[in-house]
PLY file of the C-alpha trace (Angstrom):
ply
format ascii 1.0
element vertex 400
property float x
property float y
property float z
element edge 399
property int vertex1
property int vertex2
end_header
-7.48 23.92 0.70
-7.62 21.45 -2.20
-8.91 17.92 -2.58
-6.04 15.77 -3.83
-6.14 13.49 -6.84
-3.62 10.77 -6.12
-1.73 7.91 -7.77
-1.64 4.25 -6.75
1.64 2.51 -7.58
1.14 -1.08 -8.86
4.33 -2.63 -7.47
4.40 -6.42 -7.56
4.52 -6.80 -3.75
1.24 -4.93 -3.26
-2.11 -6.36 -2.22
-4.75 -6.79 -4.93
-7.58 -6.01 -2.48
-6.51 -4.03 0.63
-6.49 -0.48 -0.77
-9.58 -1.11 -2.92
-11.51 -2.38 0.10
-10.38 0.54 2.24
-11.34 3.12 -0.40
-14.56 1.38 -1.44
-13.56 1.03 -5.08
-13.51 -2.04 -7.36
-10.18 -3.88 -7.35
-8.30 -3.82 -10.63
-7.04 -7.39 -10.34
-3.49 -6.03 -10.29
-1.34 -5.35 -7.21
-2.00 -1.96 -5.60
0.98 -1.26 -3.39
1.33 2.43 -2.54
-1.03 5.38 -2.55
1.15 8.49 -2.96
0.11 11.85 -1.48
2.53 14.67 -2.11
4.66 16.41 -4.69
7.32 13.85 -5.57
7.99 14.31 -9.32
7.73 10.56 -9.97
3.99 10.59 -9.14
2.79 13.98 -7.86
-0.73 14.47 -6.56
-2.89 16.97 -8.43
-5.16 19.82 -7.37
-7.75 21.77 -9.33
-8.16 25.47 -8.59
-10.61 26.09 -11.39
-8.30 25.77 -14.37
-7.99 21.99 -14.59
-5.67 19.53 -12.85
-2.30 20.93 -11.76
0.56 18.79 -10.44
1.42 19.72 -6.86
5.15 19.91 -7.56
4.48 22.46 -10.33
2.25 24.50 -8.03
4.94 24.64 -5.32
7.68 25.52 -7.80
5.60 28.40 -9.17
4.67 29.91 -5.76
7.03 28.55 -3.09
6.62 31.39 -0.59
2.82 31.31 -0.72
2.48 27.52 -0.65
5.34 26.55 1.67
5.78 29.65 3.80
9.07 31.56 4.11
10.76 29.24 6.64
10.22 26.05 4.63
11.02 27.70 1.31
14.35 28.90 2.71
15.18 25.54 4.28
14.05 23.14 1.55
13.71 25.22 -1.59
10.61 25.18 -3.82
9.55 21.63 -2.99
7.47 19.75 -0.46
9.99 18.12 1.91
7.81 15.13 2.81
5.87 12.41 1.00
2.89 10.68 2.60
1.85 7.19 1.52
-0.50 4.36 2.29
1.19 0.96 1.93
-0.56 -2.36 1.33
2.17 -4.99 1.66
1.26 -8.51 0.54
4.77 -9.86 -0.16
8.21 -8.94 1.20
9.89 -5.82 -0.14
13.61 -5.73 -0.90
16.11 -5.56 1.96
17.32 -1.98 1.69
18.95 1.04 3.30
18.84 4.79 2.66
21.76 7.25 2.58
22.36 10.22 4.86
22.23 13.76 3.40
25.97 14.05 2.71
26.19 10.67 1.00
23.10 11.39 -1.12
24.49 14.73 -2.29
27.90 13.27 -3.18
26.46 10.16 -4.86
23.94 12.13 -6.92
26.60 14.57 -8.13
28.98 11.70 -8.97
26.44 9.83 -11.09
25.41 13.06 -12.81
29.06 13.70 -13.70
29.28 10.15 -15.07
26.34 10.90 -17.35
24.10 8.15 -15.96
20.45 8.92 -16.87
18.12 9.45 -13.91
15.92 6.56 -15.05
18.77 4.13 -15.79
18.22 0.75 -14.09
21.80 0.73 -12.79
21.57 4.21 -11.26
21.82 4.30 -7.45
21.01 7.94 -6.60
17.83 9.41 -8.10
18.12 12.73 -6.24
20.36 14.50 -3.73
18.17 13.98 -0.66
18.23 11.63 2.30
15.21 9.40 2.97
14.36 8.89 6.63
10.93 7.30 6.96
8.30 6.18 9.44
5.61 3.53 9.07
2.48 3.49 11.27
0.59 0.19 11.35
-3.12 0.19 10.51
-3.27 -3.62 10.75
-0.71 -5.94 12.26
2.42 -5.06 10.32
5.52 -7.25 10.00
9.00 -6.08 9.07
12.70 -6.81 9.31
14.68 -3.98 10.84
18.20 -3.49 12.17
20.77 -6.09 13.11
20.49 -8.71 15.79
23.49 -8.99 18.07
26.29 -11.23 16.73
25.41 -13.79 19.42
21.77 -13.89 18.33
22.74 -14.14 14.67
25.09 -17.00 15.45
22.42 -18.75 17.50
19.95 -18.63 14.63
22.53 -19.87 12.10
23.49 -22.74 14.42
19.82 -23.65 14.89
19.49 -24.15 11.14
22.16 -26.86 11.36
23.59 -26.31 7.89
27.27 -27.39 7.84
28.26 -24.62 5.42
26.87 -22.00 7.83
29.23 -23.01 10.64
32.15 -20.81 9.44
29.84 -17.78 9.48
28.65 -18.57 12.99
32.29 -18.89 14.04
33.03 -15.43 12.59
30.18 -13.98 14.62
31.60 -15.49 17.80
35.20 -14.55 17.08
35.10 -10.80 16.38
33.73 -7.69 18.13
30.16 -6.69 17.37
30.23 -4.32 14.40
33.25 -6.01 12.80
31.57 -9.42 13.04
28.31 -8.19 11.54
30.09 -6.40 8.70
32.24 -9.43 7.86
29.33 -11.89 7.70
26.95 -9.46 5.95
29.61 -8.77 3.31
30.24 -12.49 2.80
26.50 -13.16 2.46
26.26 -10.72 -0.47
28.21 -13.22 -2.61
27.45 -16.66 -1.12
29.21 -19.80 -2.35
27.33 -22.12 -4.68
25.03 -24.50 -2.86
24.65 -22.45 0.33
21.39 -20.75 -0.54
19.40 -23.92 -1.43
20.59 -25.60 1.77
19.64 -22.61 3.92
16.26 -22.28 2.20
15.44 -25.91 2.93
16.64 -25.55 6.53
14.59 -22.40 7.15
11.43 -24.03 5.83
12.05 -27.13 7.93
12.91 -25.22 11.10
9.94 -22.86 10.79
7.64 -25.70 11.80
9.56 -26.33 15.00
8.46 -23.38 17.16
10.87 -22.36 19.92
12.36 -18.91 20.61
13.04 -18.28 16.93
9.69 -19.72 15.77
7.96 -16.48 14.65
11.18 -15.26 13.06
11.71 -18.47 11.12
8.10 -18.38 9.93
8.77 -14.90 8.54
11.98 -16.02 6.83
10.20 -19.07 5.41
7.59 -16.77 3.86
10.46 -14.81 2.30
11.79 -17.98 0.66
8.45 -18.66 -1.00
7.99 -15.05 -2.16
11.60 -14.76 -3.41
12.84 -18.29 -4.22
16.57 -18.58 -4.93
17.21 -14.95 -3.92
20.50 -14.50 -2.03
18.88 -11.66 -0.07
17.58 -14.36 2.28
21.03 -14.65 3.87
21.49 -11.02 5.00
17.79 -10.99 5.95
18.53 -13.71 8.54
20.70 -11.17 10.39
17.87 -8.67 10.88
15.37 -8.37 13.73
11.87 -9.59 12.97
9.35 -6.99 14.18
5.57 -7.14 14.54
3.75 -3.84 15.00
0.27 -3.70 16.46
-2.18 -1.19 14.96
-1.19 2.32 16.04
2.46 1.46 16.64
5.18 2.89 14.40
8.72 2.22 13.26
11.22 4.98 12.45
14.03 4.17 10.01
16.98 6.53 9.79
19.92 6.50 7.41
21.86 3.26 7.16
19.29 1.01 8.91
18.79 -2.20 6.94
15.12 -3.12 6.70
12.38 -4.80 4.69
8.60 -4.67 5.06
6.93 -8.09 4.98
3.16 -7.68 5.29
0.39 -5.40 6.48
-1.39 -2.11 5.84
0.12 1.14 7.07
0.58 4.88 6.68
4.13 5.88 5.79
5.78 9.29 5.80
9.26 10.03 4.52
11.53 12.73 3.27
10.64 13.28 -0.38
13.36 11.16 -1.97
13.73 8.02 -4.08
17.21 6.97 -2.92
17.21 3.26 -2.14
20.23 0.95 -1.90
19.16 -2.68 -2.09
20.95 -5.84 -1.06
18.46 -8.56 -1.92
14.90 -9.82 -2.39
14.76 -7.84 -5.59
15.42 -7.99 -9.31
16.63 -4.38 -9.26
20.20 -3.08 -9.24
22.39 -3.99 -6.25
25.39 -1.69 -5.74
27.31 -3.73 -3.17
30.20 -1.29 -2.74
27.93 1.71 -2.11
25.68 -0.41 0.08
28.56 -1.31 2.38
29.42 2.39 2.70
25.85 3.06 3.81
24.84 0.28 6.20
25.16 0.87 9.94
26.35 -2.36 11.53
25.34 -1.47 15.07
23.10 -4.11 16.65
20.11 -2.87 18.62
16.78 -4.19 19.89
13.97 -2.63 17.87
11.44 -0.64 19.87
8.17 0.49 18.38
7.49 4.22 18.35
4.47 5.12 20.46
2.49 8.25 19.70
2.42 10.91 22.39
-0.77 12.77 23.19
-0.84 16.51 22.56
-3.72 17.86 24.64
-3.46 21.31 23.05
-4.28 20.03 19.55
-6.08 16.79 20.38
-3.72 14.68 18.29
-1.40 11.73 18.78
2.05 12.79 17.53
4.62 10.25 16.33
8.02 11.69 17.30
10.78 11.58 14.70
14.28 13.14 14.91
14.09 14.96 11.56
12.71 18.29 10.36
11.54 17.02 6.94
8.27 15.65 8.31
5.90 15.42 11.24
3.10 12.85 11.41
0.14 12.84 13.76
-3.15 10.96 14.17
-6.62 12.12 15.12
-9.17 9.69 16.52
-12.34 11.61 15.79
-15.59 11.31 17.73
-18.72 12.86 16.25
-19.69 14.68 19.44
-16.31 16.39 19.91
-15.73 20.00 18.99
-13.82 20.49 15.71
-10.05 20.29 15.97
-8.24 23.40 14.77
-5.15 22.59 12.68
-2.48 25.23 12.20
1.09 24.93 10.96
3.85 27.15 9.65
3.87 25.20 6.39
1.60 23.11 4.16
-0.49 20.24 5.50
-1.89 17.04 4.03
-4.85 15.55 5.89
-5.68 11.91 5.07
-8.70 9.91 6.21
-8.05 6.18 6.72
-11.19 5.06 8.58
-14.75 6.33 8.92
-15.39 9.82 7.61
-14.13 13.34 8.22
-15.00 16.88 7.27
-12.23 19.41 6.73
-13.21 23.08 6.59
-11.23 26.20 5.72
-12.96 29.55 5.67
-16.36 29.06 4.05
-15.38 25.85 2.24
-15.68 22.30 3.59
-14.71 18.95 2.09
-15.90 15.51 3.12
-13.28 12.75 3.18
-13.72 9.00 3.10
-10.95 6.42 3.62
-8.04 6.91 1.26
-8.93 10.51 0.41
-7.01 13.62 1.41
-6.76 17.38 1.19
-3.77 19.67 0.78
-3.63 23.04 2.52
-0.93 25.65 1.87
0.98 27.50 4.57
-1.25 29.85 6.54
-4.47 27.91 6.07
-6.32 27.20 9.31
-8.27 23.95 9.08
-11.17 22.70 11.19
-11.45 18.93 11.42
-14.47 16.95 12.58
-16.12 13.60 11.99
-16.05 10.00 13.17
-12.98 7.92 12.39
-9.21 8.05 12.03
-7.31 10.80 10.24
-3.58 11.42 9.75
-1.95 14.82 9.33
1.40 15.31 7.62
3.42 18.50 7.86
7.08 19.43 7.85
8.72 19.06 11.24
10.28 22.47 10.76
6.79 23.98 10.53
6.26 23.11 14.21
9.54 24.56 15.50
9.52 28.10 16.81
11.82 30.48 14.86
0 1
1 2
2 3
3 4
4 5
5 6
6 7
7 8
8 9
9 10
10 11
11 12
12 13
13 14
14 15
15 16
16 17
17 18
18 19
19 20
20 21
21 22
22 23
23 24
24 25
25 26
26 27
27 28
28 29
29 30
30 31
31 32
32 33
33 34
34 35
35 36
36 37
37 38
38 39
39 40
40 41
41 42
42 43
43 44
44 45
45 46
46 47
47 48
48 49
49 50
50 51
51 52
52 53
53 54
54 55
55 56
56 57
57 58
58 59
59 60
60 61
61 62
62 63
63 64
64 65
65 66
66 67
67 68
68 69
69 70
70 71
71 72
72 73
73 74
74 75
75 76
76 77
77 78
78 79
79 80
80 81
81 82
82 83
83 84
84 85
85 86
86 87
87 88
88 89
89 90
90 91
91 92
92 93
93 94
94 95
95 96
96 97
97 98
98 99
99 100
100 101
101 102
102 103
103 104
104 105
105 106
106 107
107 108
108 109
109 110
110 111
111 112
112 113
113 114
114 115
115 116
116 117
117 118
118 119
119 120
120 121
121 122
122 123
123 124
124 125
125 126
126 127
127 128
128 129
129 130
130 131
131 132
132 133
133 134
134 135
135 136
136 137
137 138
138 139
139 140
140 141
141 142
142 143
143 144
144 145
145 146
146 147
147 148
148 149
149 150
150 151
151 152
152 153
153 154
154 155
155 156
156 157
157 158
158 159
159 160
160 161
161 162
162 163
163 164
164 165
165 166
166 167
167 168
168 169
169 170
170 171
171 172
172 173
173 174
174 175
175 176
176 177
177 178
178 179
179 180
180 181
181 182
182 183
183 184
184 185
185 186
186 187
187 188
188 189
189 190
190 191
191 192
192 193
193 194
194 195
195 196
196 197
197 198
198 199
199 200
200 201
201 202
202 203
203 204
204 205
205 206
206 207
207 208
208 209
209 210
210 211
211 212
212 213
213 214
214 215
215 216
216 217
217 218
218 219
219 220
220 221
221 222
222 223
223 224
224 225
225 226
226 227
227 228
228 229
229 230
230 231
231 232
232 233
233 234
234 235
235 236
236 237
237 238
238 239
239 240
240 241
241 242
242 243
243 244
244 245
245 246
246 247
247 248
248 249
249 250
250 251
251 252
252 253
253 254
254 255
255 256
256 257
257 258
258 259
259 260
260 261
261 262
262 263
263 264
264 265
265 266
266 267
267 268
268 269
269 270
270 271
271 272
272 273
273 274
274 275
275 276
276 277
277 278
278 279
279 280
280 281
281 282
282 283
283 284
284 285
285 286
286 287
287 288
288 289
289 290
290 291
291 292
292 293
293 294
294 295
295 296
296 297
297 298
298 299
299 300
300 301
301 302
302 303
303 304
304 305
305 306
306 307
307 308
308 309
309 310
310 311
311 312
312 313
313 314
314 315
315 316
316 317
317 318
318 319
319 320
320 321
321 322
322 323
323 324
324 325
325 326
326 327
327 328
328 329
329 330
330 331
331 332
332 333
333 334
334 335
335 336
336 337
337 338
338 339
339 340
340 341
341 342
342 343
343 344
344 345
345 346
346 347
347 348
348 349
349 350
350 351
351 352
352 353
353 354
354 355
355 356
356 357
357 358
358 359
359 360
360 361
361 362
362 363
363 364
364 365
365 366
366 367
367 368
368 369
369 370
370 371
371 372
372 373
373 374
374 375
375 376
376 377
377 378
378 379
379 380
380 381
381 382
382 383
383 384
384 385
385 386
386 387
387 388
388 389
389 390
390 391
391 392
392 393
393 394
394 395
395 396
396 397
397 398
398 399
């Protein structure tokens, strides 16, 4: 078991205070967006086993069987298949989607063959992995996720009462569901001159009017102030506005268009950096590849609710992937220690109160924002008073 030294990513959309307040450290004055806990090569966590700091990805590559266990090493190779994060969202992220495994493998190989450097701004695929992800709200958390029905999209566009939006509303009424959504989404990627300023003004005006779309319009109005003159506003209008209460989660599979808007949360994902953006960003937009990736199926978004596992005393957030498994412990000081076992490595993160993690004769105290890594085979004992998350590979909890 090792205490992790972690990296905070200073992305522009991050809060300048939320992570600092949670961790009890002085704010830097700069945005602090994501606390990364894992072995992603872009910002790996470090451990110290007596010979100085060692990057976790290097440790796993050197001893995959010992660190990952045979099942995970065979399935995923010498790498940690998940990445755990804390997100502090103070401004809207880009509207984006993630590829499925086959598309990621093909796209990565294609760009390698074209000689595009991995760090090139116009590169789309940074690795050959898919990137399903789940966000668990620690505060009220707002997001855009998945398409509204064509009828709902048309209703919102008509409510804005912008003459140049009427042809798009007519398209949504005229064609079957997926075809209508694809046609309008594609058209919104390259809007005609003058449409965006008119829609921006209409959204801001309509957001003060309340009604059935009131909370949604308030969210879109906030987008216009955070990203003025960004054409990503138009496809964003087609997405469901979602508000998660603390403890609720959202799972995002391949092809689901989404954007986080505000709030503090714990996120787990497959360890990948493949993001295809369509707006609310200054980064590269690959429209052709994006349209091959997006799923245009409309669906009402339902929050993921954790299920109680009486055997382990944890709340498990179900996800249909084997790259990761996320669970939550609500610790009470008088309870007996929870025993944590898994067929692969574990990362245990405290987000509230305090926790003690013990393995063998060693114990480590954790405050909010601090975490330990345990290799495959380690049995952990967890106690304390507060909230703790545990990340493992989903495969580690499946019987052979």
